[in-house]
C-alpha positions in Angstrom: -90.8 -44.0 145.1 -89.1 -47.3 145.2 -85.6 -46.8 145.3 -82.8 -48.1 142.9 -81.5 -50.7 145.0 -85.1 -51.6 145.4 -85.6 -51.8 141.9 -82.5 -53.9 140.9 -83.1 -56.1 143.6 -87.0 -56.9 141.9 -87.9 -59.8 139.9 -88.1 -57.8 137.0 -84.5 -56.8 136.5 -82.2 -59.9 135.2 -78.8 -60.3 135.1 -78.3 -59.4 131.4 -79.9 -56.0 132.2 -77.9 -55.1 134.6 -74.6 -55.9 132.5 -76.0 -53.4 129.7 -76.5 -50.6 132.2 -73.2 -51.4 133.6 -71.6 -51.7 129.7 -73.7 -47.8 129.0 -72.3 -46.5 132.3 -68.4 -47.1 131.3 -69.2 -45.8 127.5 -70.3 -42.7 128.9 -67.2 -42.3 131.6 -64.9 -43.4 129.4 -65.8 -40.5 126.8 -66.1 -37.8 129.3 -63.0 -39.1 130.1 -61.4 -38.6 126.7 -62.8 -35.5 125.8 -61.2 -33.8 129.5 -57.9 -35.1 127.9 -58.0 -34.5 124.4 -55.6 -32.1 123.5 -56.8 -28.7 121.8 -56.3 -28.7 117.6 -54.4 -26.1 116.6 -56.2 -23.7 113.7 -55.4 -21.1 111.6 -57.1 -18.1 110.2 -58.5 -18.1 106.4 -57.2 -15.0 105.2 -56.8 -12.6 101.9 -53.7 -12.1 100.4 -52.6 -10.2 97.3 -51.0 -12.0 95.1 -50.3 -11.7 91.4 -51.8 -13.7 88.3 -50.4 -17.1 88.5 -50.4 -20.1 86.0 -49.8 -23.6 86.8 -49.6 -26.3 83.6 -48.2 -29.8 83.2 -45.4 -30.5 81.9 -43.1 -33.1 81.3 -39.2 -34.0 81.7 -37.0 -34.8 78.3 -33.6 -35.1 77.8 -31.8 -32.2 75.5 -29.8 -34.9 73.5 -31.8 -37.7 72.4 -31.3 -39.5 69.3 -33.0 -42.2 67.0 -30.4 -44.5 65.6 -31.2 -45.8 62.7 -29.3 -48.3 60.1 -27.7 -47.2 57.6 -27.4 -50.5 55.6 -29.7 -53.5 53.7 -29.5 -56.5 55.7 -30.6 -59.2 58.4 -29.8 -57.6 62.0 -27.3 -60.2 63.4 -26.8 -59.2 66.7 -28.5 -56.3 69.1 -26.1 -56.1 71.3 -28.4 -53.7 73.9 -31.6 -53.3 75.2 -33.4 -50.8 77.4 -31.8 -49.0 80.5 -28.2 -49.8 79.2 -25.6 -47.5 79.4 -23.5 -46.9 76.4 -20.0 -45.0 75.4 -20.0 -43.0 72.2 -18.6 -45.1 69.7 -19.8 -48.8 71.4 -21.6 -51.4 69.1 -25.1 -51.4 69.3 -26.1 -53.6 66.5 -24.3 -55.3 63.8 -25.7 -56.1 60.7 -25.3 -59.2 58.6 -22.0 -57.4 56.1 -21.3 -60.5 53.8 -22.3 -58.4 50.7 -20.6 -55.6 51.8 -17.2 -58.0 52.3 -17.9 -59.0 48.7 -18.2 -55.2 47.8 -14.9 -54.4 49.7 -12.7 -57.9 47.9 -14.0 -56.3 44.5 -12.7 -53.2 45.0 -9.7 -54.0 46.3 -9.2 -56.4 43.1 -10.1 -53.1 41.1 -7.2 -51.2 43.1 -4.6 -53.8 41.9 -5.7 -54.1 38.8 -5.6 -50.4 38.1 -2.1 -50.3 39.8 -0.8 -52.6 37.4 -2.0 -50.7 34.2 -0.9 -47.8 35.8 2.8 -49.2 36.2 2.6 -50.4 32.8 1.7 -46.9 31.2 4.4 -45.2 33.1 6.9 -47.8 31.7 5.5 -46.9 28.5 5.8 -43.2 29.1 9.6 -43.5 30.3 10.1 -45.7 27.2 8.3 -43.6 24.5 10.2 -40.3 26.3 13.4 -41.8 25.9 13.1 -42.7 22.1 11.4 -39.4 21.2 14.8 -37.9 22.5 16.5 -39.9 20.3 14.3 -39.3 17.6 13.3 -42.9 16.7 9.3 -41.5 17.7 7.1 -38.5 16.7 5.6 -36.2 19.4 2.3 -37.4 18.7 3.8 -40.9 20.3 5.2 -39.5 22.9 1.8 -37.2 23.9 -0.5 -40.8 23.1 1.8 -43.0 25.8 1.2 -39.4 28.1 -2.6 -39.3 27.8 -2.5 -43.2 28.7 -0.3 -42.8 31.7 -3.0 -39.9 33.1 -6.1 -42.1 32.3 -4.4 -45.3 34.2 -3.4 -42.6 37.3 -7.0 -41.5 36.9 -8.2 -45.3 36.6 -6.0 -45.9 40.2 -7.6 -42.7 42.0 -11.2 -44.2 40.9 -10.1 -47.6 42.0 -9.3 -46.5 45.7 -12.3 -44.2 45.9 -14.6 -47.6 45.2 -12.6 -49.5 47.8 -13.0 -46.2 50.5 -16.4 -45.9 49.4 -17.0 -50.0 49.9 -15.2 -49.6 53.3 -17.5 -46.9 54.4 -19.9 -49.2 53.3 -18.8 -52.2 55.3 -18.7 -49.8 58.0 -22.8 -49.0 57.9 -23.2 -52.7 58.8 -22.4 -51.7 62.4 -24.5 -49.3 64.2 -23.0 -47.4 67.2 -23.4 -45.3 69.6 -23.4 -41.4 68.7 -22.6 -40.0 72.4 -22.6 -41.3 76.0 -25.6 -41.5 77.2 -28.4 -44.6 78.1 -31.0 -47.2 76.1 -34.1 -45.0 76.5 -36.4 -47.7 73.9 -35.2 -50.3 71.1 -37.1 -50.6 67.8 -35.9 -54.0 66.3 -34.9 -57.4 67.3 -32.2 -59.4 65.9 -33.5 -61.6 63.0 -35.4 -58.4 61.8 -34.7 -56.9 58.2 -32.8 -53.7 58.6 -32.9 -51.0 55.5 -32.1 -47.1 55.2 -34.0 -45.2 57.5 -35.2 -47.7 59.8 -35.1 -46.9 63.3 -33.4 -49.6 65.6 -33.1 -48.3 69.2 -32.7 -44.5 70.8 -30.2 -43.2 73.1 -30.1 -40.2 75.3 -27.8 -38.1 77.7 -28.5 -38.2 81.3 -27.7 -34.7 80.9 -28.2 -32.2 80.7 -32.8 -32.3 80.9 -35.5 -29.7 80.2 -39.0 -29.6 81.0 -41.4 -29.5 78.2 -44.9 -27.5 78.4 -47.7 -26.9 76.5 -48.9 -23.0 76.4 -52.3 -22.8 75.6 -53.0 -19.9 73.7 -55.3 -18.1 76.0 -52.4 -18.2 78.4 -49.6 -17.2 76.2 -49.6 -13.6 77.3 -49.9 -14.2 81.1 -47.0 -16.9 80.5 -44.7 -14.3 78.6 -45.2 -11.5 81.4 -44.4 -14.1 84.1 -41.4 -12.5 86.2 -41.1 -15.9 87.8 -41.3 -19.7 86.8 -40.6 -22.6 88.8 -40.8 -26.7 88.1 -42.8 -28.0 91.0 -41.5 -31.9 91.1 -42.9 -34.7 93.9 -40.4 -35.1 96.5 -40.4 -37.7 99.7 -42.8 -37.9 102.0 -45.3 -36.0 99.8 -43.2 -32.7 99.9 -42.9 -30.9 96.4 -39.3 -29.7 95.4 -39.8 -26.5 93.3 -36.8 -26.1 90.9 -36.0 -22.8 89.0 -34.9 -23.1 85.5 -31.7 -21.6 83.9 -33.1 -20.5 80.9 -36.7 -20.6 78.7 -37.4 -21.0 75.3 -40.4 -20.2 73.4 -40.8 -22.2 70.3 -42.3 -19.5 67.3 -45.0 -22.1 66.2 -48.4 -23.3 67.6 -49.6 -26.2 67.4 -52.4 -26.1 64.6 -54.7 -28.8 66.2 -54.2 -28.2 70.2 -53.7 -24.4 69.6 -50.7 -24.6 71.8 -47.1 -23.4 71.8 -43.9 -25.2 73.4 -41.9 -23.7 75.7 -38.6 -25.2 76.9 -37.3 -24.8 80.7 -33.5 -26.1 80.9 -32.9 -27.9 84.4 -29.4 -27.2 86.7 -27.7 -30.4 86.6 -27.6 -30.6 90.2 -31.0 -30.2 90.9 -32.2 -32.4 87.9 -30.2 -35.1 89.5 -32.6 -37.2 90.1 -35.4 -36.5 87.1 -35.8 -38.9 84.5 -37.1 -38.7 80.6 -41.3 -39.0 80.7 -41.5 -37.6 84.3 -44.5 -35.9 84.8 -44.2 -32.3 86.7 -45.9 -28.7 87.4 -44.7 -25.8 86.1 -45.5 -22.7 87.9 -45.6 -19.0 85.9 -46.0 -16.0 88.7 -46.4 -12.3 87.5 -45.4 -9.2 89.3 -47.6 -7.3 91.7 -49.2 -5.6 88.6 -53.1 -6.3 88.2 -53.1 -8.7 91.4 -56.1 -9.7 93.2 -57.2 -10.6 96.4 -57.5 -14.3 97.2 -58.5 -16.8 99.8 -55.6 -19.3 100.9 -55.6 -21.8 103.7 -52.7 -24.3 104.2 -51.9 -27.1 102.3 -52.0 -29.4 105.3 -55.5 -28.1 106.5 -57.0 -29.3 103.3 -58.5 -33.3 104.1 -59.6 -35.8 100.9 -62.1 -38.5 101.1 -63.0 -39.7 97.4 -63.9 -36.7 95.3 -64.8 -34.6 98.8 -62.2 -31.7 99.1 -63.2 -30.6 102.9 -61.6 -28.6 105.6 -62.4 -28.9 109.4 -63.8 -25.4 110.7 -64.0 -24.5 114.0 -67.6 -23.6 115.1 -66.6 -22.8 118.9 -68.2 -26.3 120.3 -65.7 -28.5 118.1 -65.2 -28.7 114.2 -67.5 -29.3 111.5 -66.7 -30.8 108.5 -66.8 -28.3 104.9 -66.7 -28.8 101.5 -64.5 -26.6 99.7 -63.3 -25.8 95.9 -59.5 -25.2 95.8 -58.1 -23.2 93.2 -54.1 -22.9 91.9 -51.4 -23.3 94.5 -50.0 -20.1 96.5 -46.5 -20.8 97.1 -45.2 -23.8 98.9 -47.3 -24.4 101.6 -50.6 -22.8 100.9 -53.8 -23.2 98.1 -56.5 -20.8 97.0 -59.8 -21.4 98.2 -62.7 -20.9 95.7 -65.5 -21.4 97.3 -67.0 -22.8 100.8 -64.8 -20.3 102.7 -64.6 -16.8 103.9 -62.0 -14.8 105.3 -61.5 -14.9 109.2 -63.1 -18.6 109.1 -60.6 -20.9 111.3 -59.5 -24.0 110.2 -57.5 -27.0 111.7 -54.4 -27.3 110.6 -54.2 -31.2 111.7 -57.6 -32.8 109.7 -57.0 -35.9 111.4 -57.5 -34.9 115.0 -59.8 -32.0 114.2 -62.2 -35.0 112.8 -61.7 -37.0 116.2 -64.5 -37.3 118.6 -64.4 -34.4 121.1 -61.9 -32.2 119.0 -61.7 -28.6 120.1 -59.8 -25.3 119.1 -56.6 -24.0 120.4 -55.7 -20.3 120.0 -55.3 -19.8 116.0 -51.6 -20.4 115.0 -50.1 -17.2 114.4 
């Protein structure tokens, strides 16, 4: 048998083949070194935990104080002084409506007040003269009664004119649309130049505090939600770490939507925890019952779950390494665990770090305690 040196020196072996052979040997050696130096991947055993019935529903953040400010006067919108996102104070002007017609009404009312006061002065002077003449016996008592009636009529006319002037002033004030409370402009519904009519929405104002989470509970889950001993709101936090907020109070609206067959639940949020939330933000609401009627659930840490497109899986230890296994997940159990509905059994060991578990040559360490 020819030696390796003789074969390599033969004419059949050319330089390209020698280079390829050397590269293959180098790859094999590098792979063996990587396997020897790869740190062990921590694993955790899949456990069966006793847990109560939990309901997780989607909700939305909304302000407790929110008002859609509408016009109370007719006319062209001259100025829209705010835009969405502006901060406003109570009484601040939001929009101005053309008040020329209202100003004419105010002037007419003032003129009527002046006329009524003049007639009242004349009636009062006539009443005093008639009373003096009746005292001296020059006029009858009927004449005095007639003068007194004219005075009372003039007095009523003046009060009517004053009331009309006050009403005209109020109508003119309606041409200035003001903020009902301190808050932020959520949305504008009109622009300068639009025609305003009574009842037409102009802007929506909301107060940043207090806030609440609103969730629509299906009829099939109503009993579970009503029996829940613990309620928490899950909010997306920094670095994909969820934040959990416990509501200060919860209220169920005693009516159901006839189409969706859901009941609205309102969960008041504490001011400190809700400081960074905004109206319209999506949240998840967790209703957890007591241990009564509890069941066994398979759970794995959320960190062990890997998602690749539509595939949800974990890396399961096989003794020789790790294999990727598809799983079907259920509801979240606490802050760090999630229920496994299919794909695993109790006692399986899964990689806590799926990135390292999917690497070539990864091996399992001792299960985490």
